VEXDREN-2710 file (C-alpha; in Angstrom, 1 decimal):
% VEXDREN-2710
k/r/px/py/pz
1/MET/149.3/114.5/31.0
2/ARG/152.5/115.7/32.6
3/ARG/152.9/114.9/36.3
4/ARG/152.9/118.6/37.3
5/ASP/149.6/119.1/35.4
6/ALA/148.1/116.0/37.0
7/LEU/149.0/117.2/40.5
8/ALA/147.6/120.6/39.8
9/LEU/144.3/119.1/38.7
10/LEU/144.1/116.9/41.8
11/ALA/144.7/120.0/44.0
12/ALA/141.9/121.9/42.3
13/TRP/139.4/119.0/42.5
14/PRO/136.5/120.3/44.6
15/VAL/136.0/118.9/48.1
16/GLY/132.8/116.7/48.4
17/THR/132.8/115.8/44.6
18/PRO/133.4/112.4/43.2
19/SER/137.0/111.3/42.8
20/LEU/138.7/111.5/39.4
21/ALA/138.5/107.8/39.0
22/GLN/134.8/107.8/39.8
23/ALA/134.2/110.7/37.4
24/ARG/135.9/108.7/34.7
25/GLY/133.7/105.7/35.3
26/LYS/136.3/103.5/36.8
27/LEU/135.1/103.6/40.4
28/ARG/131.6/103.6/41.8
29/ILE/130.7/104.3/45.4
30/VAL/128.1/102.3/47.3
31/GLY/126.8/103.6/50.6
32/PHE/125.9/100.7/52.9
33/LEU/123.8/102.3/55.7
34/GLY/122.9/99.9/58.5
35/PHE/120.6/101.1/61.3
36/ALA/121.8/98.1/63.4
37/SER/125.2/97.7/65.1
38/GLU/128.3/96.9/63.1
39/GLN/128.4/93.4/64.7
40/ALA/124.8/92.7/63.6
41/ASP/125.4/94.0/60.1
42/ARG/128.7/92.2/59.6
43/PRO/127.3/88.9/58.0
44/THR/125.1/90.8/55.6
45/LEU/127.8/93.2/54.6
46/GLU/130.2/90.3/54.0
47/ALA/127.5/88.6/51.8
48/PHE/127.0/91.8/49.9
49/ARG/130.7/92.1/49.2
50/LEU/130.7/88.5/48.1
51/GLY/127.9/89.3/45.6
52/LEU/129.9/92.2/44.3
53/ARG/132.9/89.9/43.6
54/GLU/130.6/87.5/41.8
55/HIS/129.5/90.3/39.5
56/GLY/133.1/91.1/38.6
57/HIS/133.8/94.0/40.9
58/GLU/137.1/94.5/42.6
59/GLU/136.7/96.7/45.7
60/GLY/139.0/99.7/45.5
61/ARG/139.4/99.4/41.7
62/THR/135.9/99.2/40.2
63/ILE/133.8/99.8/43.3
64/LEU/134.1/101.2/46.8
65/VAL/131.8/100.3/49.7
66/GLU/131.4/103.0/52.3
67/ALA/129.7/101.2/55.2
68/ARG/128.1/103.0/58.2
69/HIS/126.4/101.4/61.2
70/ALA/124.2/103.5/63.5
71/GLY/123.7/101.0/66.3
72/GLY/120.0/101.9/66.6
73/ASP/120.8/105.7/67.0
74/LEU/118.5/107.4/64.5
75/THR/120.2/110.8/65.0
76/LEU/123.6/109.2/64.1
77/ALA/121.9/107.5/61.1
78/ALA/120.6/110.9/59.8
79/ASN/124.2/112.3/60.1
80/TYR/125.5/109.3/58.1
81/ILE/122.8/109.8/55.4
82/ASP/123.8/113.5/55.1
83/GLU/127.5/112.6/54.9
84/LEU/127.1/109.9/52.2
85/SER/124.7/112.0/50.2
86/ARG/127.3/114.8/50.0
87/LYS/130.1/112.5/48.8
88/PRO/128.0/111.6/46.8
89/VAL/127.5/107.9/46.6
90/ASP/126.2/106.4/43.4
91/VAL/123.7/104.1/45.1
92/PHE/122.6/103.3/48.6
93/VAL/122.1/99.8/50.1
94/ALA/119.6/100.0/52.9
95/PRO/119.3/96.8/55.2
96/GLY/115.7/97.6/56.1
97/PRO/112.7/99.8/55.2
98/GLY/113.4/102.2/58.0
99/ALA/116.8/103.0/56.6
100/ALA/115.4/103.2/53.0
101/ARG/112.6/105.6/54.1
102/SER/115.1/107.9/55.9
103/ILE/117.4/108.0/52.9
104/ARG/114.5/108.6/50.5
105/ARG/113.4/111.7/52.4
106/VAL/116.8/113.3/52.0
107/THR/118.0/112.4/48.5
108/ASP/117.1/111.1/45.1
109/ILE/120.1/108.8/45.0
110/PRO/118.9/105.3/44.0
111/ILE/118.4/102.8/46.8
112/VAL/118.5/99.0/46.9
113/ALA/116.5/98.1/50.0
114/LEU/116.1/94.9/51.9
115/GLY/113.2/93.8/54.0
116/LEU/110.5/95.6/52.0
117/PRO/106.8/94.7/52.4
118/SER/105.7/92.0/50.0
119/THR/102.0/92.9/49.8
120/GLY/101.0/96.0/48.0
121/GLY/103.2/99.0/47.9
122/ASP/104.6/101.5/50.4
123/ALA/103.7/105.1/49.7
124/ASP/107.0/106.4/51.0
125/LEU/109.1/103.9/49.0
126/PHE/107.6/102.2/46.0
127/GLY/104.4/101.8/44.0
128/SER/104.2/98.0/43.5
129/LEU/106.5/94.9/43.5
130/ALA/106.4/94.6/39.7
131/SER/106.9/98.4/39.0
132/PRO/108.4/100.2/42.0
133/GLY/108.8/103.5/40.2
134/GLY/110.8/106.3/41.9
135/THR/114.3/105.6/43.2
136/VAL/113.8/102.5/45.4
137/THR/114.0/98.8/44.5
138/GLY/115.2/95.8/46.3
139/PHE/114.1/92.6/48.1
140/SER/111.2/91.6/50.3
141/ASN/111.9/89.0/53.1
142/TYR/108.3/87.9/53.5
143/GLY/108.4/89.2/57.0
144/GLU/104.7/89.4/57.6
145/GLU/103.6/86.2/55.8
146/LEU/106.0/83.9/57.6
147/SER/104.7/84.6/61.1
148/ALA/102.0/81.9/60.9
149/LYS/104.6/79.3/59.9
150/ARG/106.9/80.4/62.7
151/ILE/104.0/79.9/65.2
152/GLU/103.3/76.4/63.8
153/PHE/106.8/75.4/64.7
154/LEU/106.4/77.1/68.1
155/ARG/103.2/75.0/68.8
156/GLU/105.0/71.8/67.8
157/LEU/107.8/72.5/70.2
158/LEU/105.8/74.0/73.0
159/PRO/102.3/72.5/72.9
160/GLU/101.5/73.7/76.4
161/ALA/102.4/77.4/75.7
162/ARG/99.6/79.8/76.3
163/MET/101.0/83.4/76.6
164/VAL/103.7/84.6/74.2
165/GLY/105.4/87.9/73.8
166/VAL/105.8/89.6/70.4
167/LEU/108.9/91.7/70.5
168/HIS/109.2/94.2/67.7
169/ASN/110.3/97.7/66.7
170/ALA/107.4/100.1/67.6
171/THR/109.0/103.1/65.9
172/ASP/108.7/102.0/62.3
173/PRO/105.3/101.4/60.5
174/VAL/106.5/98.3/58.7
175/PHE/107.6/96.5/61.9
176/ARG/104.6/97.7/63.8
177/GLY/102.6/96.0/61.0
178/TRP/104.6/92.8/61.3
179/GLY/104.0/92.9/65.0
180/VAL/100.2/93.1/64.4
181/GLN/100.4/90.2/61.9
182/THR/102.3/88.0/64.3
183/GLU/99.8/88.9/67.1
184/THR/96.9/87.9/64.8
185/SER/98.7/84.6/63.8
186/ALA/99.3/83.8/67.5
187/ARG/95.6/84.2/68.3
188/ALA/94.6/82.0/65.4
189/HIS/96.7/79.3/67.0
190/GLY/95.0/79.6/70.4
191/LEU/97.8/81.7/72.0
192/GLN/97.5/84.8/74.0
193/PRO/99.9/87.4/72.6
194/GLN/101.4/90.3/74.4
195/ARG/102.9/93.0/72.3
196/LEU/106.3/94.2/73.5
197/GLY/107.1/97.3/71.5
198/LEU/110.7/98.6/71.5
199/SER/111.3/102.3/71.1
200/SER/115.1/102.4/71.4
201/SER/118.2/100.2/71.4
202/ALA/118.6/100.6/75.2
203/PRO/119.3/97.2/76.9
204/ASP/117.3/98.3/79.9
205/GLU/114.2/98.7/77.8
206/VAL/114.3/95.2/76.4
207/GLY/115.1/93.8/79.9
208/ALA/112.1/95.5/81.4
209/LEU/109.8/94.2/78.6
210/LEU/110.9/90.6/79.0
211/ARG/110.6/90.8/82.8
212/TRP/107.1/92.2/82.5
213/LEU/106.2/89.3/80.2
214/ARG/107.6/86.7/82.7
215/ALA/105.7/88.4/85.5
216/GLN/102.4/88.0/83.5
217/GLY/103.1/84.2/83.1
218/GLY/104.6/84.3/79.6
219/ASP/107.6/82.0/79.0
220/THR/108.0/82.4/75.2
221/VAL/108.9/85.4/73.0
222/ILE/108.7/85.8/69.3
223/VAL/111.2/88.3/68.0
224/VAL/110.3/90.2/64.8
225/ARG/113.5/91.0/62.9
226/ASP/114.5/94.6/62.5
227/PHE/117.5/96.9/63.3
228/LEU/116.6/97.3/67.0
229/THR/116.1/93.6/67.7
230/SER/119.2/92.8/65.6
231/THR/121.3/95.3/67.6
232/LEU/119.8/93.9/70.9
233/GLN/120.3/90.2/70.1
234/ASP/122.7/89.5/72.9
235/ASP/120.6/91.4/75.4
236/ILE/117.4/89.6/74.3
237/LEU/119.1/86.2/74.6
238/SER/120.9/86.8/77.9
239/THR/117.8/88.1/79.6
240/SER/115.6/85.4/78.2
241/ASP/118.1/82.8/79.4
242/GLU/118.1/84.3/82.9
243/LEU/114.3/84.3/83.0
244/GLY/113.8/80.8/81.4
245/ILE/112.0/82.3/78.3
246/SER/112.1/80.4/75.0
247/VAL/113.1/82.7/72.0
248/VAL/111.5/82.1/68.6
249/ALA/113.2/84.2/65.9
250/GLU/113.2/85.0/62.2
251/GLN/116.9/85.1/61.5
252/ALA/119.3/82.2/61.9
253/SER/121.8/84.3/63.9
254/PHE/119.5/84.0/66.9
255/PRO/119.5/80.2/67.5
256/ARG/123.2/80.2/66.5
257/ALA/123.7/82.5/69.5
258/GLY/121.4/80.6/71.9
259/ALA/117.7/81.1/70.9
260/LEU/115.5/78.0/70.6
261/ILE/114.5/78.2/67.0
262/SER/114.3/80.4/63.9
263/TYR/112.5/80.2/60.6
264/GLY/112.8/82.8/57.8
265/PRO/114.5/83.7/54.6
266/ASP/118.2/83.3/54.2
267/ILE/119.1/87.0/54.9
268/PRO/122.7/86.9/53.7
269/ASP/121.6/85.3/50.5
270/LEU/119.3/88.3/49.8
271/PHE/122.2/90.7/50.4
272/ARG/124.4/88.7/48.1
273/ARG/121.7/88.9/45.4
274/SER/121.3/92.7/46.0
275/ALA/124.8/93.2/44.5
276/GLY/123.2/92.3/41.2
277/TYR/120.9/95.2/41.4
278/VAL/123.6/97.5/42.5
279/THR/125.7/96.5/39.5
280/ARG/122.8/97.2/37.1
281/ILE/122.1/100.6/38.7
282/VAL/125.8/101.7/38.5
283/LYS/125.7/100.7/34.8
284/GLY/122.8/103.0/34.2
285/GLU/119.5/101.2/34.8
286/LYS/116.9/103.0/36.9
287/ALA/116.0/101.6/40.3
288/GLY/112.3/102.2/39.7
289/SER/112.4/99.9/36.7
290/LEU/113.8/96.9/38.6
291/PRO/111.0/94.8/40.2
292/ILE/111.2/94.0/43.9
293/GLN/112.3/90.4/44.3
294/LEU/111.2/87.8/46.8
295/PRO/113.4/85.4/48.8
296/THR/114.1/82.0/47.3
297/LYS/115.9/80.3/50.2
298/PHE/114.4/79.7/53.7
299/GLU/116.1/78.3/56.8
300/LEU/114.7/76.4/59.8
301/VAL/117.4/76.4/62.5
302/ILE/116.9/74.6/65.9
303/ASN/119.2/74.9/68.8
304/VAL/118.9/71.4/70.4
305/ARG/121.3/72.4/73.3
306/THR/118.9/75.2/74.2
307/ALA/115.9/72.9/74.0
308/GLN/117.6/70.4/76.4
309/ARG/118.4/73.2/78.8
310/LEU/114.8/74.4/78.8
311/GLY/113.5/70.8/79.1
312/ILE/111.9/70.9/75.7
313/TRP/111.6/67.7/73.6
314/VAL/112.3/68.1/69.9
315/SER/110.7/65.4/67.8
316/PRO/112.7/63.5/65.2
317/MET/110.2/64.6/62.5
318/LEU/110.9/68.3/63.3
319/LEU/114.7/67.7/63.4
320/ALA/114.4/66.1/60.0
321/GLN/112.9/69.3/58.6
322/ALA/115.7/71.5/60.1
323/ASP/118.3/73.0/57.7
324/GLU/120.6/73.3/60.7
325/ALA/120.4/71.6/64.2
326/ILE/122.8/72.9/66.8
327/GLU/123.8/70.1/69.2
END
């Protein structure tokens, strides 16, 4: 093709349609839609990009990642979904069921979602783990099942604890359910749980909830992972530190930033693995035919410095179990 003809073709290429390279199969576009902040999403996005490289992709040549971060603002998230759907992207990566559900309501573009429920299906997202059907597949993080194990570690560290807060996203049915499961597990271990439901990413709201917990006599809070609590991590930790509240979390980023302990799946590892599903989808496989996978790596992280500051003794036996001890 002569240069003049190529330039004419580029000028005539309709706005909002895939690029010439994408149309020829050379470049695929992935829409990474995080409902959390850019800072909270950064480790998972880096892990996803690592996974793409492991599957032979070169960003900018074989694949393009369009990342958006809503910072807990659902209106902004809806605008991003509309923008990415109109590009259009070839596949979405959704770091949570809330993001996946919002995308699914707008478009039939396939979705690789993280943090999906691991028991049964989700009528808005998939039929079953083995046969999702529809346009959604991805990974579960065992969020609801691990609450009992997390509370066992809490009891070992804080045998005198009686009242605990359960901080969770109250706007999404999945995380409301995980809040209920955590509450049930806490009662089974002789604790008195207090549900602390978040409705926004406003720091004042999380501050008010934690101060209310402290006023009721609670000195421990269990944080259920989701886009709101991830976005509010620094506010949760600074307010808890001010009030002398011990923080028990699911994701390792919390104790690395000052929480007492975390136990849960290796979230970056799940995002790295999700690149494999993205690769299979852009090569032509249907999302609904790819079974939803479960985590294979789990992490126990203890911040010994925080324990010392709070006057909490960490037994050598528990330290021996830790994958990471922050001293």
